[in-house]
C-alpha positions as CSV (number, residue, x, y, z in Angstrom):
1,M,-35.0,26.3,38.1
2,E,-34.4,24.9,34.6
3,N,-36.1,21.6,33.7
4,W,-32.9,19.6,33.4
5,M,-31.8,20.8,36.9
6,L,-35.1,19.8,38.4
7,G,-35.0,16.4,36.7
8,T,-31.4,15.8,37.9
9,A,-32.4,16.8,41.4
10,I,-35.3,14.4,41.5
11,I,-33.2,11.5,40.1
12,G,-30.5,12.4,42.6
13,I,-33.0,12.2,45.5
14,Y,-34.3,8.9,44.2
15,L,-30.8,7.4,44.0
16,A,-29.9,8.7,47.5
17,L,-33.0,7.0,48.9
18,T,-32.0,3.8,47.1
19,L,-28.5,4.0,48.7
20,Y,-30.0,4.7,52.1
21,I,-32.3,1.6,51.8
22,G,-29.2,-0.4,50.8
23,Y,-27.3,0.8,53.9
24,R,-30.2,-0.1,56.2
25,S,-30.3,-3.6,54.6
26,W,-26.6,-4.0,55.1
27,K,-27.1,-3.1,58.8
28,A,-29.9,-5.7,59.1
29,S,-27.7,-8.4,57.5
30,Q,-24.8,-7.9,59.8
31,K,-26.1,-10.4,62.4
32,Y,-25.9,-13.2,59.8
33,E,-22.1,-12.7,59.4
34,N,-21.8,-12.8,55.6
35,S,-23.9,-16.0,55.4
36,I,-24.4,-17.0,51.7
37,E,-28.0,-18.1,52.6
38,D,-28.8,-14.6,53.8
39,F,-27.0,-12.9,50.9
40,A,-28.9,-15.2,48.4
41,V,-32.4,-15.5,49.9
42,A,-32.5,-13.2,53.0
43,S,-32.7,-16.3,55.1
44,G,-36.2,-16.9,53.8
45,S,-37.7,-14.1,55.9
46,F,-39.9,-12.0,53.5
47,G,-43.6,-11.3,54.2
48,I,-46.4,-10.6,51.7
49,L,-45.7,-6.9,51.1
50,V,-42.0,-7.2,50.4
51,L,-42.3,-10.5,48.4
52,T,-45.2,-9.1,46.3
53,L,-43.4,-5.9,45.4
54,T,-39.9,-7.5,44.8
55,F,-41.6,-10.1,42.5
56,A,-43.6,-7.5,40.6
57,A,-40.8,-4.9,40.4
58,T,-38.3,-7.6,39.2
59,F,-40.8,-8.9,36.6
60,H,-41.3,-5.4,35.1
61,S,-38.3,-4.0,33.4
62,A,-37.7,-0.7,31.5
63,Y,-39.9,-2.3,28.8
64,A,-42.9,-1.6,31.0
65,F,-42.3,2.1,30.8
66,T,-41.2,2.5,27.2
67,G,-41.6,-0.8,25.3
68,I,-45.3,-1.3,25.8
69,V,-46.2,2.0,24.2
70,G,-44.0,1.1,21.3
71,F,-45.5,-2.3,21.0
72,V,-49.0,-0.9,20.8
73,Y,-47.9,1.8,18.5
74,N,-46.6,-0.7,16.0
75,D,-48.9,-3.7,16.4
76,G,-52.2,-2.3,17.8
77,V,-54.6,-4.7,19.5
78,G,-52.0,-7.4,19.6
79,F,-50.9,-6.1,23.0
80,W,-54.2,-7.2,24.5
81,V,-53.9,-10.6,22.9
82,N,-50.4,-11.0,24.3
83,G,-51.5,-9.3,27.6
84,L,-52.5,-12.8,28.6
85,W,-48.8,-13.4,29.6
86,L,-49.1,-11.0,32.5
87,V,-51.1,-13.3,34.8
88,P,-49.7,-16.9,34.3
89,P,-46.1,-16.1,35.4
90,A,-47.5,-14.8,38.7
91,L,-49.6,-18.0,39.1
92,L,-46.6,-20.2,38.2
93,F,-44.8,-18.4,40.9
94,W,-47.2,-20.2,43.3
95,I,-47.6,-23.5,41.3
96,F,-43.9,-24.1,40.8
97,G,-42.8,-22.0,43.8
98,R,-44.6,-24.0,46.5
99,R,-42.8,-27.2,45.5
100,L,-39.4,-25.5,45.3
101,W,-40.0,-23.7,48.6
102,I,-40.8,-27.0,50.3
103,L,-37.8,-28.8,48.8
104,G,-35.5,-25.9,49.4
105,K,-36.4,-26.0,53.1
106,K,-35.8,-29.7,53.2
107,H,-32.6,-29.9,51.2
108,K,-31.1,-26.4,51.9
109,F,-30.8,-25.2,48.3
110,F,-31.9,-21.9,46.8
111,S,-31.2,-22.0,43.1
112,L,-32.7,-23.8,40.1
113,A,-29.3,-25.2,39.1
114,E,-28.8,-26.7,42.6
115,Y,-32.3,-28.3,42.5
116,M,-31.9,-29.7,38.9
117,A,-28.4,-31.1,39.7
118,K,-29.8,-32.9,42.8
119,F,-32.9,-34.3,41.2
120,Y,-31.2,-35.7,38.1
121,N,-28.0,-36.5,40.1
122,S,-26.0,-34.7,37.4
123,D,-23.5,-31.9,37.9
124,L,-23.6,-31.4,34.1
125,I,-27.3,-30.5,34.2
126,G,-26.7,-28.1,37.0
127,L,-23.8,-26.6,35.1
128,L,-25.9,-26.2,31.9
129,T,-28.6,-24.4,34.0
130,V,-26.0,-22.0,35.4
131,L,-24.6,-21.2,32.0
132,I,-28.0,-20.8,30.4
133,H,-29.0,-18.3,33.1
134,A,-25.7,-16.4,32.9
135,V,-25.5,-16.3,29.1
136,F,-29.1,-15.3,28.4
137,I,-29.6,-12.9,31.3
138,T,-26.5,-10.8,31.1
139,P,-27.5,-9.0,27.8
140,Y,-30.9,-8.3,29.4
141,I,-29.2,-6.5,32.3
142,G,-27.5,-4.4,29.6
143,I,-30.8,-3.4,28.2
144,Q,-31.9,-2.1,31.6
145,L,-28.8,0.0,31.7
146,T,-29.6,1.2,28.2
147,G,-33.1,2.2,29.4
148,S,-31.8,4.0,32.4
149,G,-29.2,5.8,30.3
150,Y,-31.8,7.1,27.9
151,I,-34.1,8.3,30.8
152,F,-31.1,10.1,32.4
153,E,-30.3,11.8,29.1
154,T,-34.0,12.8,28.6
155,V,-34.6,14.0,32.1
156,T,-31.4,16.1,32.1
157,E,-32.0,17.4,28.5
158,G,-28.7,15.9,27.4
159,M,-26.6,17.5,30.1
160,I,-25.9,14.0,31.4
161,P,-25.2,11.8,28.3
162,F,-26.6,8.3,27.8
163,A,-23.3,6.5,28.7
164,L,-22.7,8.5,31.9
165,G,-26.3,7.9,33.0
166,A,-26.0,4.1,32.4
167,T,-22.7,4.2,34.3
168,V,-24.2,6.0,37.3
169,M,-27.0,3.4,37.5
170,M,-24.4,0.6,37.4
171,V,-22.3,2.1,40.2
172,I,-25.3,2.6,42.4
173,L,-26.5,-0.9,41.7
174,I,-23.1,-2.4,42.6
175,I,-22.9,-0.5,45.9
176,Y,-26.3,-1.5,47.4
177,V,-26.3,-5.1,46.1
178,W,-22.8,-5.7,47.3
179,A,-23.7,-4.3,50.7
180,G,-27.0,-6.1,51.4
181,G,-27.5,-8.9,48.9
182,M,-31.1,-10.1,48.5
183,R,-32.2,-8.0,51.5
184,A,-31.0,-4.8,49.8
185,V,-32.4,-5.9,46.4
186,A,-35.9,-6.7,47.8
187,W,-36.1,-3.7,50.1
188,T,-35.1,-1.3,47.3
189,D,-37.5,-3.2,45.0
190,T,-40.3,-2.5,47.5
191,F,-39.6,1.2,47.2
192,Q,-39.0,1.0,43.5
193,G,-42.1,-1.1,42.9
194,I,-44.4,1.5,44.5
195,F,-42.6,4.3,42.7
196,M,-42.9,2.4,39.4
197,F,-46.6,1.5,39.8
198,I,-47.5,5.2,40.5
199,G,-45.2,6.5,37.7
200,I,-46.6,4.2,35.0
201,L,-50.2,4.1,36.0
202,L,-50.6,7.8,36.9
203,G,-48.3,9.1,34.2
204,S,-50.1,7.2,31.3
205,W,-53.5,8.3,32.7
206,L,-52.5,11.9,32.8
207,I,-51.2,11.9,29.3
208,V,-54.4,10.4,28.0
209,R,-56.5,12.8,30.0
210,N,-54.7,15.9,28.9
211,V,-54.5,15.0,25.2
212,A,-57.7,13.1,24.5
213,G,-59.9,13.5,27.6
214,S,-60.2,9.8,28.3
215,A,-59.0,6.4,27.3
216,T,-62.3,5.9,25.4
217,A,-61.8,9.0,23.4
218,A,-58.2,8.0,22.6
219,F,-59.3,4.7,21.2
220,Q,-62.1,6.3,19.3
221,E,-59.7,8.7,17.6
222,A,-57.4,5.8,16.8
223,V,-60.1,3.6,15.3
224,Q,-61.3,6.4,13.0
225,A,-57.7,7.1,11.8
226,I,-56.4,3.6,11.5
227,P,-59.1,0.9,11.8
228,E,-56.6,-1.9,11.3
229,F,-55.2,-0.9,14.7
230,F,-58.1,-2.8,16.3
231,S,-57.9,-6.0,14.3
232,L,-55.4,-8.8,13.9
233,P,-52.8,-9.1,12.6
234,G,-52.5,-5.3,13.4
235,P,-51.1,-2.4,11.5
236,S,-47.7,-4.1,10.9
237,G,-49.2,-7.4,10.0
238,A,-47.0,-9.1,12.7
239,I,-49.5,-10.4,15.2
240,T,-50.6,-13.6,13.4
241,P,-52.1,-16.6,15.3
242,G,-48.8,-18.3,15.3
243,N,-47.0,-15.3,16.5
244,Y,-49.3,-14.5,19.5
245,I,-49.7,-18.1,20.6
246,S,-46.0,-18.7,20.6
247,R,-45.2,-15.3,22.1
248,W,-47.6,-16.0,24.9
249,V,-46.2,-19.5,25.7
250,V,-42.5,-18.5,25.4
251,T,-42.9,-15.3,27.5
252,C,-44.9,-17.0,30.3
253,L,-42.4,-19.9,30.6
254,G,-39.3,-17.8,30.0
255,M,-40.2,-15.3,32.7
256,A,-41.2,-18.0,35.2
257,M,-37.9,-19.8,34.7
258,G,-35.7,-16.7,35.0
259,P,-33.1,-17.0,37.9
260,H,-34.3,-13.7,39.3
261,I,-37.9,-15.1,39.6
262,I,-36.9,-18.6,40.8
263,I,-34.7,-17.3,43.6
264,R,-37.6,-15.3,45.0
265,M,-39.5,-18.5,45.6
266,F,-37.0,-19.4,48.3
267,T,-37.3,-16.0,50.1
268,A,-40.9,-16.4,51.4
269,K,-41.4,-16.8,55.1
270,S,-44.2,-19.4,54.6
271,L,-46.3,-21.0,51.9
272,K,-49.1,-18.6,52.8
273,V,-46.8,-15.7,52.0
274,L,-45.9,-17.3,48.7
275,K,-49.6,-17.9,47.7
276,W,-50.7,-14.3,48.5
277,S,-47.7,-12.8,46.8
278,S,-48.6,-14.7,43.7
279,I,-52.2,-13.5,43.7
280,L,-51.3,-9.9,44.5
281,G,-48.5,-10.0,42.0
282,A,-50.9,-10.9,39.3
283,V,-53.1,-8.0,40.2
284,Y,-50.1,-5.6,40.2
285,L,-48.9,-6.9,36.8
286,T,-52.2,-6.2,35.1
287,V,-53.4,-3.0,36.8
288,I,-50.2,-1.2,36.0
289,Y,-50.9,-1.3,32.3
290,W,-54.5,0.0,32.4
291,F,-53.7,3.2,30.5
292,T,-50.5,2.6,28.5
293,P,-52.3,0.9,25.6
294,A,-54.4,4.1,25.2
295,V,-51.1,6.1,25.1
296,G,-49.9,3.8,22.3
297,A,-53.2,4.2,20.4
298,L,-53.2,8.0,20.8
299,A,-49.6,8.1,19.6
300,R,-50.5,6.6,16.3
301,V,-52.9,9.6,15.8
302,I,-50.7,12.5,17.0
303,S,-47.2,11.2,16.1
304,P,-47.6,9.2,12.9
305,G,-44.3,7.9,11.5
306,A,-42.4,8.3,14.8
307,A,-38.8,7.1,14.4
308,R,-38.6,5.9,18.0
309,P,-42.0,4.8,19.2
310,D,-40.5,3.3,22.4
311,Q,-39.4,6.8,23.4
312,L,-42.9,8.4,23.0
313,M,-44.0,7.8,26.6
314,V,-41.0,9.8,27.9
315,D,-41.6,12.5,25.3
316,Y,-45.3,12.8,26.1
317,L,-44.6,13.2,29.8
318,W,-42.5,16.2,29.1
319,Q,-45.0,17.6,26.6
320,Y,-48.4,17.0,28.2
321,T,-47.8,17.0,32.0
322,P,-46.3,19.5,34.5
323,V,-42.5,19.5,34.5
324,I,-42.1,18.5,38.1
325,F,-44.7,15.7,37.6
326,A,-42.9,14.5,34.5
327,A,-39.6,14.4,36.3
328,I,-41.0,12.4,39.1
329,M,-42.9,10.0,36.8
330,L,-39.7,9.4,34.8
331,G,-38.2,8.3,38.0
332,G,-40.7,5.5,37.8
333,G,-39.2,4.4,34.5
334,F,-35.8,4.6,36.1
335,A,-37.1,2.4,39.0
336,A,-38.5,-0.1,36.4
337,A,-35.0,-0.5,34.9
338,M,-33.1,-0.6,38.2
339,S,-35.4,-3.1,39.9
340,T,-34.9,-5.7,37.2
341,A,-31.2,-5.1,36.7
342,D,-30.3,-5.5,40.4
343,S,-32.4,-8.7,40.7
344,Q,-30.9,-10.3,37.6
345,A,-27.3,-9.4,38.6
346,H,-27.8,-10.7,42.1
347,A,-29.5,-13.9,41.0
348,V,-26.9,-14.8,38.4
349,A,-24.0,-13.9,40.7
350,T,-25.5,-16.2,43.4
351,T,-26.0,-19.2,41.1
352,V,-22.4,-18.8,39.7
353,S,-21.0,-18.7,43.2
354,V,-23.0,-21.6,44.6
355,D,-23.4,-23.8,41.6
356,L,-20.3,-23.1,39.6
357,Y,-17.6,-22.0,42.0
358,K,-18.4,-24.3,44.9
359,K,-19.4,-27.3,42.8
360,H,-16.6,-27.2,40.2
361,I,-13.8,-25.0,41.5
362,K,-13.6,-24.9,45.3
363,P,-15.9,-27.6,46.9
364,N,-14.7,-26.7,50.5
365,A,-15.4,-22.9,50.1
366,T,-16.9,-21.3,53.2
367,S,-20.1,-19.4,53.4
368,R,-18.1,-16.1,53.7
369,Q,-16.0,-17.0,50.6
370,L,-19.1,-17.8,48.6
371,T,-20.6,-14.4,49.6
372,M,-17.5,-12.6,48.4
373,V,-17.5,-14.5,45.1
374,S,-21.1,-13.5,44.6
375,R,-20.2,-9.9,45.3
376,W,-17.4,-9.8,42.8
377,M,-19.6,-11.6,40.2
378,I,-22.0,-8.7,40.6
379,V,-19.2,-6.3,39.7
380,I,-18.2,-8.4,36.7
381,L,-21.7,-8.9,35.4
382,S,-22.4,-5.2,35.8
383,L,-19.3,-4.2,33.9
384,V,-20.1,-6.6,31.1
385,S,-23.7,-5.4,31.0
386,L,-22.5,-1.7,30.8
387,Y,-20.3,-2.7,27.8
388,I,-23.3,-4.2,26.1
389,A,-25.4,-1.1,26.9
390,I,-22.8,1.3,25.5
391,T,-21.6,-0.6,22.4
392,S,-24.5,-3.0,21.5
393,P,-22.2,-5.5,19.8
394,Q,-24.2,-7.4,17.1
395,A,-23.6,-10.8,18.6
396,L,-25.1,-9.8,21.9
397,V,-28.0,-8.0,20.2
398,N,-28.7,-11.4,18.5
399,L,-28.5,-13.1,21.9
400,L,-30.9,-10.6,23.4
401,A,-33.5,-11.4,20.8
402,I,-33.7,-14.9,22.2
403,S,-33.0,-14.1,25.9
404,T,-36.3,-15.1,27.4
405,G,-36.8,-17.9,24.9
406,G,-33.4,-19.4,25.7
407,I,-34.2,-19.6,29.4
408,A,-37.6,-21.1,28.6
409,Q,-35.8,-24.2,27.2
410,L,-35.2,-25.4,30.7
411,T,-39.0,-25.8,31.2
412,P,-39.6,-29.5,30.0
413,A,-36.8,-30.9,32.2
414,F,-37.9,-28.7,35.2
415,V,-41.6,-29.5,35.0
416,G,-40.8,-33.2,34.5
417,S,-38.7,-33.1,37.7
418,L,-41.6,-31.7,39.7
419,Y,-44.4,-34.1,38.4
420,W,-43.2,-37.0,36.3
421,K,-41.8,-40.1,38.0
422,R,-40.4,-41.4,34.6
423,S,-38.1,-38.4,34.1
424,S,-34.5,-39.3,33.3
425,K,-31.1,-37.6,33.3
426,A,-30.7,-38.5,29.6
427,G,-34.1,-37.1,28.8
428,A,-33.3,-33.8,30.6
429,L,-29.9,-33.4,28.8
430,A,-31.5,-34.2,25.4
431,S,-34.3,-31.7,26.1
432,I,-32.1,-28.8,27.1
433,I,-29.5,-29.3,24.4
434,G,-32.0,-30.2,21.7
435,G,-34.3,-27.3,22.6
436,L,-31.4,-24.8,22.4
437,A,-30.2,-26.2,19.1
438,A,-33.7,-25.9,17.6
439,L,-34.0,-22.4,18.9
440,I,-30.7,-21.3,17.4
441,I,-31.5,-23.0,14.0
442,T,-35.0,-21.5,13.6
443,Q,-33.9,-18.1,14.8
444,F,-30.8,-17.6,12.6
445,Y,-30.8,-20.3,9.8
446,W,-34.1,-21.9,9.1
447,V,-36.3,-18.9,9.8
448,N,-40.1,-19.3,10.1
449,P,-40.3,-23.1,9.4
450,F,-43.4,-24.1,7.4
451,G,-44.5,-20.4,7.2
452,L,-46.5,-20.6,10.5
453,G,-45.1,-17.4,11.9
454,V,-44.2,-19.1,15.1
455,L,-41.4,-17.6,17.2
456,A,-38.1,-19.6,17.2
457,P,-38.1,-20.3,21.0
458,F,-41.5,-22.0,20.6
459,W,-39.9,-24.5,18.2
460,G,-37.2,-25.1,20.8
461,L,-39.9,-25.9,23.4
462,V,-41.6,-28.3,21.0
463,V,-38.4,-30.1,20.1
464,G,-37.2,-30.1,23.8
465,S,-40.5,-31.5,25.1
466,I,-40.6,-34.3,22.5
467,L,-37.0,-35.2,23.3
468,F,-37.6,-35.1,27.0
469,V,-40.6,-37.5,26.9
470,V,-39.1,-39.9,24.3
471,V,-35.6,-40.2,25.7
472,S,-36.9,-40.5,29.3
473,L,-39.2,-43.4,28.2
474,I,-36.2,-45.3,26.7
475,T,-33.6,-44.6,29.4
476,P,-33.5,-45.4,33.1
477,P,-35.5,-42.9,35.2
478,V,-34.2,-41.2,38.3
479,D,-34.0,-43.6,41.3
480,E,-36.9,-44.2,43.6
481,K,-35.2,-42.6,46.6
482,T,-34.9,-39.3,44.7
483,I,-38.6,-39.4,43.7
484,E,-39.6,-40.1,47.4
485,E,-37.4,-37.2,48.6
486,T,-38.7,-34.7,46.0
487,Q,-42.0,-35.3,44.2
488,V,-43.6,-37.5,46.8
489,F,-42.4,-35.4,49.8
490,A,-43.6,-32.1,48.2
491,T,-47.0,-33.6,47.3
492,E,-47.5,-34.9,50.9
493,V,-46.7,-31.5,52.4
494,I,-49.1,-29.7,49.9
495,N,-51.9,-32.2,50.6
496,G,-51.4,-31.8,54.4
């Protein structure tokens, strides 16, 4: 059997298993009769295994399979510096998540926009939250389709072109998310999370072993050939103190505030499940990368001047591992892309349905109607994302550059709502709008203010945080009843 036929067969088996899991989740959801709560958060029924793997698989995108090697190839030791961002988002999943889980049970909500609108008694803040999530996440879904399209093209040796591969992934995604909602997404994530973990960890280890003998040997070769690889600011000179500090902060907060991460906080069966999923998620997020930095270091030695460093992981699997193994491991990269794309599409569709359609278009919408709106939104988001993947319009490429950072601008208002009794509606609005404005200005107009090398979203967070505190101090805070029903209530439950 030719390589492309074998690769196509393995990807086909993987997709068939994904559809089967989607079918089983649809069968399991039938007893809930198209309930929006079940479609959105699986009726809060997940245990430790499913929640851990759906969190971890959702967190890791196609970047985990291709981008990390490219990052290390270009910037060297900077990856380890920024590797600090792998643990905090998992811990924030517990720190923020336990309060949202408690309040979600009490007030029957399951999105960040719904919570923010209630706390600040402001439909405008809820609407802004929905729009930020939708606008900044949609291009990110497009990137996952791009990653899957390239993997399809590589595995099939061009027999299935990039655009067709991306389209196939989109169609499969729509089918199983439409059928089973969160239950389908999480159950397929469980399968994909295991597949991805084995694919990335074992695949990178085998490349290093077959080429250099060990990770130690790979690093020794790299340090002799390019010593600047192991010092900051790295070979490209990009990883300055300002860059890595701001990158760490923005990535941690932006990932923690993503709609696909937030919505999972409401799916836990109990606080115990949420706590252990956070701990085990942190372990997963770090262990999966044990050998990929060594691949990036080795690549600088054996592939100097590579035009596409982010494709080297895929190329090396074909070159340095058995064909059938390479095809299976590339399925892990496909899983990394799909497990993020399905979660993001589902989360944005849910928040648009509940927080935009119900709040501002049809307040008396039934649960069944909201579920159908969510399903059609998944179709629309997927089609828009496919357009982005195939055409890469410049405006959306620019938007992607600030995707995680744009979502991070919700952080000051959100953290204030959890912990600060002086938080005000005016402060939250000023923070969100001012933070986004500062982000856009420093990304596209006043680039690198003061020459500090700080990423634009970090300036947005600085401006947004200052505005939130100052404006909240000079305007009326949220009422005492709201504080009692949210901050005080959550603290009492946590303290027992």
